[in-house]
C-alpha positions as CSV (number, residue, x, y, z in Angstrom):
1,M,7.7,5.1,23.4
2,T,6.4,8.4,24.2
3,E,5.0,8.9,27.7
4,I,1.7,10.3,28.4
5,S,0.6,10.7,32.1
6,G,3.2,8.1,33.1
7,R,2.2,5.6,30.7
8,K,3.9,4.6,27.4
9,T,2.1,5.2,24.2
10,L,2.0,3.3,20.9
11,H,1.8,4.6,17.5
12,R,0.1,3.0,14.3
13,L,0.6,3.8,10.7
14,I,-1.5,2.3,7.9
15,Y,-0.2,2.8,4.2
16,A,-1.0,1.6,0.8
17,S,1.4,1.2,-2.1
18,R,1.4,-0.2,-5.5
19,Q,3.8,-3.1,-6.1
20,A,6.9,-2.1,-8.4
21,I,7.9,-5.8,-8.7
22,D,8.0,-8.0,-11.9
23,P,5.1,-10.5,-11.3
24,A,7.6,-13.3,-12.0
25,D,9.6,-12.3,-9.0
26,I,6.8,-11.6,-6.7
27,D,7.3,-14.7,-4.5
28,D,11.0,-14.1,-4.1
29,E,10.6,-10.5,-3.5
30,V,8.0,-10.8,-0.8
31,G,10.0,-13.5,0.8
32,K,12.9,-11.0,1.1
33,I,10.7,-8.2,2.3
34,I,9.1,-10.5,5.1
35,R,12.5,-11.8,6.2
36,A,14.0,-8.3,6.4
37,S,10.9,-7.0,8.2
38,I,11.0,-9.8,10.7
39,R,14.6,-9.0,11.6
40,N,14.4,-5.3,11.6
41,N,10.9,-5.0,13.3
42,R,11.8,-7.4,16.2
43,E,14.9,-5.1,16.9
44,A,12.7,-1.9,16.9
45,S,9.6,-3.4,18.7
46,V,7.5,-2.8,15.6
47,T,4.7,-5.3,15.0
48,G,2.3,-5.2,12.0
49,L,0.5,-6.9,9.1
50,L,1.0,-6.9,5.5
51,L,-1.7,-7.6,2.9
52,I,-0.7,-8.3,-0.5
53,H,-3.5,-8.1,-3.3
54,Q,-3.9,-7.4,-7.0
55,G,-0.7,-5.6,-7.3
56,Y,-0.9,-3.7,-4.0
57,F,0.6,-3.7,-0.5
58,L,-1.6,-2.6,2.4
59,Q,0.3,-2.6,5.8
60,A,-0.3,-1.5,9.4
61,L,2.8,-0.9,11.6
62,E,2.6,-0.4,15.1
63,G,5.1,0.4,17.9
64,P,7.2,3.3,19.1
65,A,6.4,6.3,17.1
66,T,10.0,6.9,16.0
67,A,10.5,3.3,15.1
68,V,7.2,3.1,13.1
69,L,8.0,6.4,11.3
70,T,11.7,5.3,10.5
71,T,10.3,1.9,9.2
72,Y,7.8,3.7,6.9
73,G,10.6,6.0,5.8
74,R,12.5,2.9,4.7
75,I,9.5,1.3,3.1
76,S,8.6,4.6,1.2
77,N,12.1,4.7,-0.2
78,D,12.2,1.0,-1.2
79,P,12.0,0.7,-5.0
80,R,9.7,-2.3,-4.7
81,H,6.9,0.2,-3.4
82,A,5.5,2.9,-5.8
83,E,3.1,5.6,-4.8
84,P,3.2,5.1,-1.1
85,S,0.3,6.7,0.7
86,V,-0.4,7.1,4.4
87,L,-4.1,6.1,5.2
88,Q,-3.9,6.7,9.0
89,T,-1.4,7.6,11.4
90,G,-1.3,8.5,15.3
91,P,-1.3,7.2,18.7
92,V,-3.2,4.1,19.8
93,E,-4.1,2.5,23.2
94,A,-3.1,-1.1,22.1
95,R,-1.7,-3.0,19.5
96,S,-4.0,-4.6,17.0
97,F,-1.2,-6.8,15.3
98,G,0.9,-7.3,18.5
99,D,1.4,-11.1,17.9
100,W,3.5,-10.7,14.7
101,N,6.9,-8.9,14.0
102,M,5.5,-9.1,10.6
103,C,2.7,-11.2,9.0
104,A,1.9,-11.3,5.3
105,R,-1.1,-12.5,3.8
106,R,-2.2,-12.7,0.2
107,M,-5.8,-12.7,-0.4
108,T,-7.2,-15.7,-2.3
109,P,-10.4,-15.8,-4.4
110,A,-12.1,-17.4,-1.4
111,D,-11.3,-14.2,0.6
112,E,-12.9,-11.8,-2.1
113,A,-16.0,-11.6,0.1
114,I,-14.2,-9.8,2.9
115,L,-13.0,-7.3,0.3
116,D,-16.4,-6.9,-1.2
117,T,-18.0,-6.5,2.2
118,L,-15.5,-4.0,3.7
119,S,-14.9,-1.9,0.6
120,Q,-18.1,-2.3,-1.3
121,R,-15.9,-2.2,-4.5
122,K,-15.5,-4.6,-7.4
123,S,-11.7,-4.0,-7.5
124,F,-9.2,-3.6,-4.8
125,E,-7.8,0.0,-4.7
126,P,-6.4,0.4,-1.1
127,H,-5.2,4.0,-1.6
128,T,-8.9,5.0,-1.7
129,L,-9.7,3.4,1.6
130,S,-10.3,5.5,4.7
131,G,-8.0,4.8,7.5
132,A,-10.9,3.2,9.4
133,S,-11.7,1.0,6.5
134,A,-8.3,0.0,6.1
135,L,-7.9,-1.0,9.7
136,R,-11.2,-3.0,9.6
137,L,-9.9,-4.7,6.5
138,L,-6.6,-5.7,8.1
139,K,-8.2,-6.9,11.4
140,A,-10.4,-9.0,9.2
141,V,-7.3,-10.4,7.6
142,R,-5.8,-11.2,10.9
143,G,-8.8,-13.1,11.9
144,I,-8.5,-15.1,8.7
145,Q,-4.7,-15.7,9.6
146,D,-5.5,-16.5,13.1
147,R,-8.1,-19.3,12.1
148,T,-5.9,-20.5,9.3
149,Q,-3.1,-21.1,11.9
150,L,-5.4,-22.7,14.3
151,Q,-6.8,-25.1,11.7
152,A,-3.2,-26.0,10.7
153,L,-2.5,-27.0,14.4
154,R,-5.4,-29.5,14.5
């Protein structure tokens, strides 16, 4: 990580891409993405959250700048991602998704209210989100994931 005033800094990159995966293969391909991400991200100190919804990926990556940019480079060259677009990138004070080497979440119909509230849109088009809106959405999804995991432990 880069040092500023004697302390190490983190970098966050949020991107959106369209899925270039046959819908019949989506579960298998997403499983492959998650397994590879966990392995690669753990080694590179990269954490993040991947949202999968209506044929799109929306993902936040956090960690050392070089590792985050290298990870995004690998993703943008992956044939399962079409039209990748960076929504936000830059240094951050703290990780928002530090608990996960990679967490993936598919939005369900019950989660649609979150998308409606955050984006004020009828359809999900993550490439049109501002960086701040994308971050708010991903943090809301993180909250859903946290609550879902807590309920499963009860």
